[in-house]
N, C-alpha and C positions, 0 to 999 in steps of 0.2 A: 576262808570258811574250810575248815576239815569237814567231810561229810561222816557220821559213823555210823557204819552199818553192823547191828547186828548180825551173829550167826543164826541160821536157820532154827535149832531149838531154841535160842532163847526170844528169838520176836515170836514164836508159835506160842511158849509158856508166857509172855506179857503179854499177847492176843487173847490167849487165854482169860486170863486175870482180870484183864479188859473187859471181855464179853459178860463175865460173870457179874460183873458190876454195873454193866451197862442197863442190862434186864431187856424185857422187850419191849420194840419202840423208843430204844435209848440212844442217845446224841455223845458221839465217843470224839474228843479231839488231838490229832497227834501233833506239838510241838515240836519239828528238829526232830524225829526219828522215822524218815521213813519207812524204813525196815518192821516198823510197828504198825503203820500203816497200812502194809502191802499182806501182813499178815491174818491183821482183824478185818480187812475186806475180803479176802478170801475166806475167812472162816464165820463169817457175820449172816445171821439172817436176813432176810428182804429188808427185816421192818427197824432194823439198824442202822443209824447215818452214822457215815466216818469223816473228817474232813482232816486234809494235811494243812499245816499252814509251815512254811518252810521258807526261805529264803534264795532256795536252786531254783531257776524260773525252768527247768528243765522237766520238771512235776506239773507244768502246766494242762499237758495231756491229762491230768485227772479231772480237766472241766471244773464242774460245780463242788467237789470234794477237793480244792485245791486253793488255798486264799497264800496272794506272796507276805510274808512275813520278817520282820526286818526286827531283831530286835532292841535298837539303838530308839524306835519309834514304838516301844510298846503296846501301845495305846489306839495306833493307828488303824482300827478294826471295824468293820461295818457295826453298827447298832444292834445289829439285830443278835449279833454273838455275844452279849454281854448277859452273862448267868444263863446260857441257853447248853453248857455243853453237863452231860450226869457224871461223867469221868473225862480228865484232861491227863493225857502223858505227855511227859517234858523231857525234854532232854536235851538240854541248853546247850551252845555251839562251843563255850569256853568255861571254864570255871574262875572266871575270875568276880570277884564281888560285885564290880557294875552289872558285865553280862547275866548273872545268878538274879540279883535285884532287879532288870529289867525286864526279864521273863518270868518272874514273880508276879511280874503287875501284869501282866498279859494272861497270866494263869489266875488269877485271882479275878479278874475283870470276866474270862469268860464260863469258868466252872460255876459250878451250883455250887458242889462240897467236896466230891473225891476227886484226887491228882494221885499222880503215881509220877515221882520224880526217878528219874535213871539220868545216870553219868556216867562218861565213860573211864 
């Protein structure tokens, strides 16, 4: 799978939008967009929780802020993630119908209501 990295200005712009939506004590999930995760992490107040879901195991160093995610198993996630996130930023790894549909299942499962969909 090809990993898409946004440039710094795009990542910062998306992070600002996400943090404006998350509000104090909010929870943010980033599916397949590690550069947005990193920008949110750098800018967030300590009261906001941010989590990266990605299939690249190199991100395991984020420890409790990382969950391995395979879009082929869209609901193979901890139950405590169900409707747990105030905003979910998602950039599916492929723009195929199958990938988009499966990623949408994940997004619906973990999002309370706000979703920011980005595509390369």
